[in-house]
C-alpha positions as CSV (number, residue, x, y, z in Angstrom):
1,M,0.0,0.0,0.0
2,K,2.9,2.4,0.7
3,K,4.2,1.9,-2.8
4,D,0.8,2.9,-4.3
5,N,0.9,6.1,-2.2
6,L,4.4,6.8,-3.5
7,K,3.3,6.4,-7.1
8,Q,0.5,9.0,-6.5
9,Q,2.8,11.3,-4.6
10,Y,5.8,11.5,-7.0
11,R,5.8,12.3,-10.7
12,I,8.4,10.7,-12.8
13,N,9.8,11.2,-16.3
14,E,7.2,12.4,-18.8
15,Q,4.7,13.0,-16.0
16,I,6.7,16.1,-15.1
17,R,5.1,18.9,-17.1
18,V,6.9,22.1,-16.0
19,R,9.3,24.1,-18.2
20,E,12.4,23.8,-16.1
21,V,13.5,21.9,-13.0
22,R,16.4,22.0,-10.5
23,I,18.4,18.7,-10.7
24,V,20.0,17.1,-7.7
25,G,21.6,13.7,-7.5
26,D,24.6,11.7,-6.4
27,D,26.9,12.6,-9.3
28,V,25.2,15.8,-10.4
29,E,25.9,19.3,-9.4
30,S,22.6,21.1,-8.4
31,T,21.5,23.1,-11.4
32,V,18.4,24.5,-13.1
33,M,17.7,23.2,-16.7
34,P,14.9,22.6,-19.1
35,T,12.9,19.5,-18.3
36,A,13.5,18.0,-21.7
37,K,17.3,18.3,-21.2
38,A,16.9,16.7,-17.7
39,L,14.9,13.8,-19.2
40,Q,17.7,13.3,-21.8
41,M,20.3,13.3,-19.0
42,A,18.3,10.7,-17.0
43,E,17.9,8.5,-20.0
44,A,21.6,8.7,-20.9
45,Q,22.4,7.6,-17.3
46,G,19.8,4.8,-17.3
47,V,17.8,6.3,-14.4
48,D,14.6,8.1,-13.9
49,L,13.8,11.8,-13.3
50,V,11.8,11.9,-10.1
51,E,10.1,15.1,-8.9
52,I,10.9,15.2,-5.1
53,S,9.8,18.8,-4.3
54,P,7.0,19.9,-6.6
55,N,6.2,23.1,-4.7
56,A,9.7,24.6,-5.0
57,V,10.4,27.2,-7.7
58,P,11.5,25.6,-9.9
59,P,10.5,22.0,-8.8
60,V,13.3,19.9,-7.5
61,C,14.0,16.6,-9.3
62,R,16.4,13.8,-8.6
63,L,18.2,11.5,-11.0
64,I,17.7,8.1,-9.5
65,D,16.3,4.6,-10.4
66,Y,12.6,4.9,-9.4
67,S,12.5,1.4,-7.9
68,K,15.6,2.2,-5.7
69,F,13.8,5.5,-4.7
70,C,10.7,3.6,-3.7
71,L,12.8,1.2,-1.6
72,L,14.5,4.1,0.2
73,Y,11.0,5.5,1.2
74,T,9.3,2.2,2.0
75,S,12.0,0.5,4.1
76,P,11.3,0.6,7.8
77,S,13.5,3.0,9.6
78,P,15.3,2.1,12.8
79,R,13.0,4.7,14.5
80,D,9.9,2.8,13.5
81,G,11.1,-0.3,15.4
C-alpha cells in the first residue's frame, strides 16, 4: 500500500510537465535546466527523473532509479522499530 501512495505522490519522467527543473543527484551538481534536457540526461544515465519537491520554484527533481527510490522510502527506519 505504501508503494501505491508513492506512485501517486511523486511524478516521474514524462509525468513532469513544467518548463524547467532543479536537478540534484549523487553525481550531479545542483543546477536548473529545461525539463527536456533533464529527461535526456536521465535516459543517458539509465535512471529516472523523479520530482521530489513539486512546490519549490523551480520544482526539484532527482536522477535516481525509481525502484531504488521507492525502496528508500518504504524501508522501515530504525526509529519505527
